[in-house]
N, C-alpha and C positions, 0 to 999 in steps of 0.2 A: 772699831766697831764706828764710828764716822765715817771711814772709808769703804767701809762696805755698800753695794748698793741696794740690799733688801732695806739698809737705814732710811734712806735718803727715798728710796721708792714711800715707805710708808709714812717719812714727814709730810711729801708730798700730798700724801693720801689724806693725813689730818688738817693740811691746810686746805685742802679742794674742799675737803668735808665743813669744814667753818666758812668757806667762803659761801659757798651752795648754803648752809644754814643762812648767814647774815643776808641773802640775799632775798632770801624766803624760796630759797627752791622746793624745800621739804614738801612745804603745802601745795606745790605747784605739782610734785612728783604725788603726794597723795589724793589732791586734787583730780588730778590723771586717770591715777587709780582707781578712785569711786567714781571718777565720770565712766571711765570703762568698764568698772563693775556695773553701774547702771544700764550702760547698753549689752552689755551681756547678760544680765536677767531680763532683759525686755526682748530680746533673742529669743531667749532660753521660754520667756513667756506667750512670746507668737508663736514660736516652737510648737510649745503644748497647745495651745490654741489650733494650731491648725492640725496636728497630729487628732485631737478631739473630734475636730470636722470633717478629717478623712473618714475617722472612726466612725462618725454619725454617715457619711457617705455609703462607705461599705455596708454598713448595718440597712441602710436605704435601699444598696443596688441588690445585696442578698433576698431582704423583701419582696423587691420587684420581680427577681429573676424567680423566685419562688411563687410568687402568685402567678407569674406568666408560667411557666412549668405545669401549673397545677390548672391552669385556662388550658394551656396547649392540650395537658391529659383530659382534661373534661371534651375538647373538640374533638379529639380521635375518639374518645368514647362516643361521644353523640353519634360522629362518623358510621364508627361500627355498629352501632344501633340503626343507625336509618339505613344503612348499606343492609344489616339483618330484617328489617322490615321491608326493604322494598323486595328481596328476594322472596320472603316469605308470601309477599303480596302474588311474587309472579310467577311462585307455584300453584298461588292459588287459584290466579288465572288460567294455566296450563291447565291443571286439572277439571278447571272447570268447561275451558273449550272442550278437552277432551270428552268429557262426561257428556257437552249435548252433541258432539259429532259422533259418540258414540248411541246418543238415544236417534239421531235423526239416522243413521245406517240402519238402527232397528229397526228405524219404524217407515223406510225405505224397503226393508225384506220383508217385512209384516207386509206390506203392500203390494208386494212386488209376489209373493207367498198368496195373496187373495187373490190377487188378478189373473196369475197360474193356474192356481184354483176353478177360476170362473172360465178360463178358457179351457182346461184339459172339462172344465162340466159341457161347456156350449158345443167343444168338436166332440163330446161323447152323446152329446141329445142329437146332433147335427149326422150320427154316425147311427147311433141306435135307430131317428127317424128313417133313415134311409136304408136301412137293412131290413125296419119292421116296412116300408113301402113295398121293399122288394119279395118280402115273403108274403104280404097280404096276396098284392099282385097275383102271386104264383099259386094261393090256395082259391083264392076270389071273388068272382067274375057276378059281373053286371054292375048296376046303377046302385044297387044298395052297398055292394063290395063297395064302390069306389067311394059313397058317402059315409060308411063305418071307416074307412081307411079316413078319411081325410078330419073327420071328427076325432079318430084317434091319437094322428098325428100332431093336433094343433094343443089337443090338451096333453102328449107327455114335451112338448115342446115349455107349455108355458111351466110346467113343475119340474121342467130337471133348469130351467132359467133363473127359477126361483130359488 
């Protein structure tokens, strides 16, 4: 057993551990491990804090996004309502314009009818006067006939023009 390598490795290991213990190496190793544990714990706490902060930022982002979407929807619906109002107003103005133009055209037509009627009456009166004058001249003779024709023609003209 003294000649086997494993035996001497075990002896060297025990001696090494004794020297490390005597020098205070175990305290340094445990202190180093404790220090590393504290650093890992601090890093975990920092990671947890960053995660919570990121969750808060994400929640704020979602809140702002939903508010922006709601605002965009309000703007779109407002624009649609405004477009509908403008279209309705345009239709109303167009209908009003058409009604005014129709009324104006009807008024002009009525005036033209009145004027045409007056012109027809005047032409008929002139024709009646001329025919009456011709008939009376052929049938009546003398100064009395001429006077009667003049009075009758004047009377016919005034009645037809009224």
